[in-house]
BAMIKOL-731802 format. One record per residue: residue in one letter; x, y, z of N, C-alpha, C in turn. Coordinates in steps of 0.1 Angstrom, whole numbers, plus 5000, padded with zeros to 4 digits. Atoms other than C-alpha are relative to their C-alpha. Example, Ala and Ser with C-alpha at 12.3 -4.5 7.8 and 13.67 -1.06 7.14 Angstrom:
! residues 2
A500949885000512349555078500950125000S499149895000513749895071499250115008
***
This chain:
! residues 369
M500849885000500050005000500950135000L499149895001503050235005500350034985A499749985014504050184969498850054992A501249955007500450234957499850155003G500249864996500250554977501050104993L499049915007503550694962499750014986G500450005014502350594928498850094997A501349925002498950764933500450155000T499749865000500751094939500350064986H499749965013501651104902498850004991M501350005008498051064890499350145002D500849884998495751354884498949985010P501050034989493651384916498650004995N501449995005490551474896499749934987H500250075013490951244866500649865002V499550144999491150864867500249944986P499750065013492750684838498949904996D501150095004490350474817500249865005W499950144996491850144828499749995015M500350014986491050234864498650055003L501449954998487450364859499149915008G500950094994485850054872500449975015L499550044986487850034905499050075011A500949934989485750294925498649955000P501350064999482350164915500049865006A499950144994483449804923500350015015A499749994985484849914957498750045007T501349954993481550094965499149885001A500950124999479649774957500449915012L499650094989481749584982499550065014I500649944988480549835009498649955003F501450044998476949745003499949855002V500050144997477749375002500349985015A499750014985479349415037498850045008F501149964992476349605049498949895000G501050105001473949335037500349885009R499650124992475949045053499950035014L500049974985476449225086498650035005G501349974995472849345087499249885004L500850124997471448995087500449955014K499650054987473548915118499750105011I500149904989473349245137498650045003V501449954998469749355132499149895003G500950114997467949025130498650045000D501449964999464349075142499950125010S500049894990465249365165499650134993A500449875005463349685157500950115005L499149904994465549885180501350014993N498750005007468749775163499850064986A500249945013467249865129499850155001C500149864999466250205141501350075004I498749954997469650265156500950014988S499250005013471350175123499550114991L500549895009469050405103500350145005I499749874994469450695127501550034999A498549985002473250645127500450044986A499749975014473350645089499550144997S500549875003471150955087500850115006V499249894993473151155113501450014993T498750005007476451055095499950074987L500149935013475151165061499850155002L500349864998473851495075501350085005V498949924995476951595095501250004990Q498950005009479451485068499850094988N500349915012477751705042499650145004D500349874995477352005064501350085001A498849925000479952275056500350075013R499949934987479352435090500749925010I499450094990480752135108501449964995P498650035004484652105106500249855001P499650145000486151765098500449955014R499550044987487851755132498949975010S501250024992484451785149499349874997I500650125004483051505129500749875005M499250114994485851275141499649975014W500550034986484351315176498649965000I501450035000480751295166499749854997L500250135004480950955150500349905011P499850094988482550775180499050025011L501049984990480050935203498749934996M501250085003477250775183500149855003L499850144996478750435190499649985015V500450004985478350515228498550015002V501449974999474850645223499249874996G500750125005473750335203500149895010G499850114990475250095229499150035013S500849964989473550295257498549974998L501450035003470150255240499649865002T500350144999470249885237500249955015L499950044986471549855273498850045008A501249954993468650065286498849914997E501150095004466249845266500149875008R499850134993467749525281499650015015K500349984986467449665316498550015003Y501449984999463849765311499349864998Q500650135002463049415297500249915012N499750094988464749245327499150045011R500949964989462749455352498649954997R501450045003459449385334499849855001R500150144999460149015332500049955014R500050044985461048995369498750035006R501349964994457849175378498949904996E501050095005455748955356500249865005G499850134994457448635368499749995015A500450004986457048735404498550005003A501450004999453448815400499349874996A500550125004452748495382500249895010V499750104990454348285409499250025012V500949974988452448465437498649954998V501350045003449148405420499849855000E500150155001449848035413500149945014D499850064987451047955448498850035009Q501149974991448148135465498849924996E501150085004445647945444500249855004E499850144997447247605451500049975015S499950034986448047635488499550105009G500549904991447047965501501050035011L499049984990450247955522500850124996E499349875003451748305524501549985000G498550025000455248175533500549934988R499650075011455347935505500050094987S500249915011454148205481501350094999A498949915000456948435492501349934995A498950075004459548165488500149974985S500150035014458348075453500350134992T499849875007458348445443501550034999N498549985001462048485453500749914991G499450095009462948175435499850034986G500349975014461148265404500850124995T499249885004462848605403501449974997G498650045002466248455406500249924988T499950085012465748195379499850084988E500349925012464348445355501250094997D498949915002467248685360501249924994A498850085005469848405355499849964986G500250045013468148295324500250104989I499949895009468148635308501550044999M498749945000471548765318501149905001G498950104999473548445324500750025013S499250004988475848375353501250104998T498949905000478448645362501149955009D498950054991480548425385501249974992V498750025007484148435374501049955010S499050054991486848235390501250105002S498949914998489748425405501249964992D498950055009492048215383499850024986T500449985014490448335351501150054992Y499049945008493348545340501449995006D498750024994496248405360501149984990H498950035009498148305329500050104988V499949895010497648625309501450065000P498649965000501148725298500250155000V499949854999500549095306499950045015S500149964986501349245340499050115002K501049904997498949465358500650144998W499449875002501549745357500150044986S500149975014501849725320498750044995S501449965003498149735317499750145005L500349864995497950045339500750114992V499349905008500650225319499450024986A500749995013498950145286498750085001F501249924998495650275300500350155002L499749864998497250595312500550074988L499549945012498950655279498850034991I501249975008495550625261499350125005V500749894994493850855286500750134997A499349875001496651115284500050054985F500149955013496651125246498650054996L501449965003492851145244499850145006L500249874993492951435269500750114991Y499249915008495651605247499150034987L500849985012493451555216498750095003L501249924996490351695234500450155003V499649864997492152005247500450074988N499649945013493752065213498850044991H501249985009490352035196499350125006L500849894994488652275221500850134998A499249885001491552525219500350034985K499849985014491652485181501450034997G498649995002495352445182500449944986V499450045013497552395151501149905003E499050104997499652075152501050004988P499150025011502852015132499449894991P500650095010502051815100500049855004L499950154997503351475111499349975013L500850034988501851505146498550004997H501450005004498551595129499649874993V500350135006498751285108499949895011F500050104989499551075139498750015008S501149994991496751215160498749974993S501250035008494151185132499849854999F500250145001494850825126499949935014F500250054986495050765164498550005003I501450004997491450875167499349894992V500650115008490450645138500349875006G499650134995492350355153499349975013I500550034987490950395188498549995000T501450005001487350435177499449904990I500550105010487150165150499449895007Y500850104993484549915160499049934990G501050075008482549645141500649964986G499450045012485049575113500650124992G499349905007487249765089499150104992Q500949915007484349905069499550125008V500549894992483250115098501050125000M499149895000486450325096499950094988L500049925012485650455061499450145002P500549864998483450755072501050085008L499049934993486150845097501250044991L498949975009488850825071499650114990V500549895009486751045047500250135007S499949874992486551305075501550045002V498649974997490251275083500850044988A499149985011491751265048499450074988V500649945013489351365020499550145003D500649874997487451655037501150115001P498949894998490751845047500850014987G499349985012492151785012501349924999W498850085001494851525019500149934986L500150065013493751344988498650014994S501349995006490851344963499149885003M500850124998487851114965500349894990D499550105010489050944933501249935005Q498950074994492350874949499649915012F500450084988490650754981499349874995M500850125004488350514962501049904992V499050095007491250374940500849935011G499350074989493150304972499249905007F500950094994490150144988499949874992A500150125008489849914958501349925000I498750084999493549824959500149925013V499950074987493449744996499149885001Q500950125000490549504989500749884993M499450105008492749314965501349955007T498750034994495849294988499749925013P500150074988496349055017500250095012G499849924988496149195052498750085003P501249934996493649405071499850134992L500349885007491849705057500750125006S499349894994493749925081501350034993N498849975008496749905057499750124992F500449885008494850185040500750125006A499449884994496550425065501450034993A498749985007499950365047499750074986Y500349945013498350455013499650155002I500449874998496750775026501150095005G498849934995499850885046501050034989A499049995011502050825015499650114990I500549905009499851044993500250145006Y500049874993499751325019501450055003M498749954996503351335031501149904997G498950105005505351055013500249895010V499750114991507150785032499950045015P500249974986507250975066498550005004G501550004997503451025064499549865000A500550145000502950655056500449935013I499550064987505050545086499250055012V500749944989503450785110498649965000G501450045001499950705097499849865005V500250144996500450325102500249995016V499850014986501950375137498850065008G501149944993499150615147498849925000F501250085002496550375134500149875009F499950134992497850055151500350025014L499649994986499250195183498850005010P501150014991495850255200499449865002G500450144998494849895193500949925008I499050074992498049765208499850045015L500149964986497649975239498749955006L501350054994493949875243500149855003I499850144997494949505241500849995013I499250014988497649555268499250055012A500849944989495249765289498949915005V501250084997492249535287500249855002L499850155000493649185283500049945014P500150064987494249115320498649995006L501450004994490649195328498949964990W501050025010489049095296499049895003E500950114997487548765308498950055010R501049954990485848945337499150104993V500849905007484749235315499049944991R500950065010483349015288498849935006K501150084994481148825313499150105009I500949904993479649145329498750004992P501250015007475949125321499750124991N500449885007475749485308500950024987V499149985012478549445282499449954987R500650055013476749225257498950094994P501049915006473649445253500650134995F499449875005475849755250500749984987L499350025012477949595223499049984988A501050025011474749505204499650134994G500349865005473849875201501250064993A498849955007477449965192500149944986N500050075013477249705164499050054991A501049945009474049845151500450144995T499549875004475550195151501149984989G499050025010478550065132499449964987L500750045012476249905107499450124993G500549885006474650245101501150084994L498849925005478050405096500449944986I499650065013478750145068499050044990L501049965010475450225051500250144996A499849865003476150595053501150024991V498849985008479550575038499849934986G500350055013478250345011499150094991V500849905007475550595001500850124996A499349885003477850885003501049984988L499050035010480550724982499349964986F500750035012478050584957499650134992L500449885007476750934950501250084995K498949935005480251064945500849934989V499150075010481950794924499249944989V500850055011479050664903499450124993R500349885008478850944878499349974987T500650035013477750764847499249875000P500750135000475450474837500949885000A499050115000478550264831500549975014D499650024987479650324866498949925008A501150074993476250214879499949864997V500150145004476249894859501249935006V498950074993479749804872499749985014S500350024985478649864908498949905002I501150094998475449664904500549864997V499550135004477149374886501049945011I499050044990480049354912499249965013A500750034988477549364941499349864999C500650145002475749054926501149904999V499050105002478948874917500649965014V499450034986480448914953498949965010G501050034990477148914973499349884998Y500850125002475248634956500849884995L499250115005477748434937501249975009N498950034990480248454966501450004995Y498649985005483248554946500850085010S499249924990486148704966500050144996S499949865002486649074969501150024989F499049995010489849034948499549984986K500550035013488048874919498950114996G501049905003485149124922500650134995V499449875004487449434920500749984987M499350025013489449284891498949994989F501050015010486249204872499450144998G500549875001484949554880501050094992A499049935008488249704866499949974985L500150055014487849494834498750064994L501349945005484149604830500150154997G499849865001485049964836500850044988F499249975011487749964810499349964987L500850045012485449774785499050114996F501049895003482850054788500650134998S499349875000485450334788500150054985P499949945014485950574758501149934992T498950065007489150384750499549874993C500650125006487050064742498750034993L501349995006483350064736499350135001N500549874998482550404749498449995003W501450024997479150284764499850075014G500549954988477250474791501050105007Q499049914995479850754795499450145002Q500549874998477451044796499750025015A500149974985477451204831498550015003Y501349994995474251184851499550155000I500449865000474251564855499650054986A500349965014474351614817498749934996I501250075004471551354813498850085006T501149934993469351544839499850134993S500149875005470051884824499450004986S500550015013469151764789498649955000
***
């Protein structure tokens, strides 16, 4: 991705060569495929999760296209939505638990009074019913003291990692409120640090943050962004390698190195900070419902970035055909992302002015005529 980023600096930011015309529509199609696959798992039959996803998508589209909101502020708004989404599902779970306990207790009282009329027996049954219901909903939270005895991370290392995260987040918050100007490389590091620490729900979720970090301030054009996204889909490794591509376009090799370090460092620090306590944290009853809402919010972010990018990169009927075909090829025929992007590039070149010159009239021109 470093080589791809350095190579992209030599292309016209506002003009994509004909042989690359299909890359951006194909990459956009992959976003919608990811949204469809994750949606089946995350939303299910939950109306609340569906509403959270739609609201998150709507808010993201509105704030990212509002010129009055600076990109640095958007970087804080999107992570905040993850917290809000998780809090909503957590509140719903607590409400359901209280209601079920009340209904279960009332049912046991009525049944025992009808059968025996013994007040003491009724009270005992009520207490037992409540406890059973709560355990069935939330599961056991008992954790052995030996749960993480063999975790190869000391508590002191965990504390240092946690303090480093808190210290840098405080620095970012103070700098944001004071509207301070950072040196270029530090600005690259801090921007990718925010993306790295807030990424949740898969690599696709980071795309709206990366657009706010890199495209909106002018580090690279949307065409360069989408070409890089298509390339990273074809290469082995995580989607987070995209940081090297963006950093290389913006500031060459130093920008790529600093971008990658800034992106991966928060994840490493979080692992060190949380690992000794992860088994206990994971089994806390409130964690799972909170994560359900955060997942639903992340799904909404994926939908929002898919819609936003589709409107920006699908400029002609040929682009639309490429995007639809690749969505079907990858989503329904289960071809790999690599094959999908390659096939999209081939289709785009086939439709381009260099070959058949089909469907190349821009939608704006079609509408005006």
